[in-house]
matplotlib code that plots the C-alpha trace (Angstrom):
import matplotlib.pyplot as plt

x = [-154.1, -155.0, -158.4, -157.1, -155.9, -158.9, -161.4, -164.9, -167.7, -171.4, -171.4, -169.3, -171.9, -175.0, -175.9, -176.0, -177.9, -181.7, -183.9, -187.3, -189.6, -192.0, -194.0, -191.7, -192.0, -189.8, -190.7, -193.3, -196.5, -199.6, -197.4, -196.0, -199.3, -199.7, -196.2, -193.6, -190.5, -188.5, -185.8, -184.4, -181.1, -180.2, -176.8, -176.0, -172.4, -172.1, -173.4, -171.5, -169.6, -167.7, -166.1, -163.3, -163.3, -161.0, -163.3, -166.4, -164.9, -163.8, -167.3, -169.0, -166.8, -166.8, -170.5, -172.0, -174.3, -175.9, -176.4, -179.0, -178.1, -177.9, -175.2, -177.4, -176.5, -179.6, -179.6, -182.6, -182.9, -186.0, -184.8, -185.5, -188.9, -188.5, -187.7, -184.8, -183.1, -183.5, -182.0, -179.0, -178.7, -178.8, -176.0, -173.9, -174.4, -173.2, -170.2, -169.3, -169.6, -167.5, -164.7, -164.7, -164.7, -161.8, -159.8, -156.4, -155.5, -152.0, -150.0, -149.1, -145.4, -144.5, -142.5, -140.6, -141.2, -138.8, -136.2, -138.0, -141.3, -139.6, -137.8, -141.1, -142.9, -140.1, -140.0, -143.8, -143.5, -140.8, -142.9, -146.0, -143.8, -142.5, -146.0, -147.2, -144.1, -144.9, -148.5, -147.2, -147.1, -143.5, -142.6]
y = [-22.0, -18.5, -17.0, -14.5, -17.2, -19.6, -19.4, -18.5, -20.6, -20.4, -23.6, -21.9, -19.2, -21.5, -20.8, -17.1, -17.2, -16.5, -17.9, -16.5, -17.7, -15.9, -16.5, -16.7, -15.2, -17.9, -21.2, -23.5, -23.1, -23.0, -24.0, -20.5, -19.1, -21.6, -22.4, -20.2, -21.2, -18.0, -18.0, -14.9, -15.3, -12.7, -12.6, -9.9, -9.1, -6.6, -9.0, -12.1, -14.1, -16.2, -13.3, -11.2, -7.4, -7.3, -9.7, -7.8, -4.6, -6.2, -7.5, -4.3, -2.4, -4.8, -5.9, -2.6, -2.5, -5.7, -4.7, -2.8, 0.2, -2.0, -4.2, -7.2, -9.0, -9.9, -12.5, -13.9, -17.1, -17.9, -19.5, -23.1, -24.9, -26.0, -24.2, -26.6, -26.0, -22.2, -22.5, -24.3, -21.7, -18.9, -20.6, -21.0, -17.3, -16.5, -18.8, -17.1, -13.6, -14.5, -16.0, -12.9, -10.5, -12.3, -12.9, -11.3, -9.6, -10.0, -6.8, -5.6, -5.6, -2.5, -3.4, -1.3, -1.6, -3.9, -2.4, -3.9, -2.2, 1.2, 0.9, -0.1, 2.9, 5.4, 3.9, 4.4, 8.0, 8.7, 7.2, 9.2, 12.4, 11.8, 11.1, 14.5, 16.2, 15.1, 16.5, 20.0, 22.6, 23.4, 26.7]
z = [55.5, 56.7, 56.4, 53.8, 51.4, 52.0, 49.2, 50.4, 48.9, 49.1, 51.1, 53.9, 54.2, 54.1, 57.7, 57.0, 53.7, 53.7, 50.9, 50.1, 47.2, 44.9, 41.8, 38.8, 35.4, 33.9, 32.2, 33.6, 31.6, 33.8, 36.8, 36.8, 38.0, 40.9, 42.4, 43.9, 41.9, 42.0, 44.7, 46.2, 48.0, 50.7, 52.4, 55.0, 54.4, 57.3, 59.9, 58.7, 61.2, 58.7, 56.9, 58.4, 58.2, 55.1, 53.2, 54.2, 53.0, 49.7, 49.1, 50.0, 47.5, 44.6, 44.8, 45.8, 42.8, 43.9, 47.6, 49.5, 51.6, 54.7, 53.1, 52.2, 48.9, 47.0, 44.1, 42.3, 40.2, 38.2, 35.0, 36.1, 36.5, 40.2, 43.4, 44.2, 40.8, 41.2, 44.7, 43.3, 40.5, 43.1, 45.0, 41.8, 41.1, 44.6, 44.2, 40.9, 42.4, 45.4, 43.3, 41.0, 44.0, 45.7, 42.5, 42.6, 39.4, 38.0, 37.9, 34.5, 33.7, 31.8, 28.6, 26.1, 22.3, 20.4, 18.1, 15.1, 16.0, 16.6, 13.2, 11.5, 13.0, 12.0, 8.4, 8.1, 9.3, 6.8, 3.9, 5.0, 5.1, 1.6, 0.2, 1.7, 0.3, -3.3, -2.9, -2.3, -5.1, -6.3, -4.9]

ax = plt.figure().add_subplot(projection="3d")
ax.plot(x, y, z, "-o")
ax.set_aspect("equal")
plt.show()
């Protein structure tokens, strides 16, 4: 399987992903004030050794709104109570983003209207025209 066709997963990029933690605003009660449960995932797309140039370009274009000016993808997860769960959630987010970015959209096949739909449209136009004709003052 060529690199182009191979699906890129977060697990493939594990060595290039950097995790940092911070205090979360999510659930956890008093625990929120004491423990760093929020996980911030950083992945440097431009410096990646796993991705080829075409894949880097695709990610830089499609995920531009989630990247810094230096080409670093930044994702945060803070919805869970533990750091480990948030780390897994961040990796799932990354997986989802990668699959969406590399998804190949089907090309639309142009179709022509059916005879029945054309006839129906013309009949409706005819009826509307007659209705308007009856509204006119006799002249």
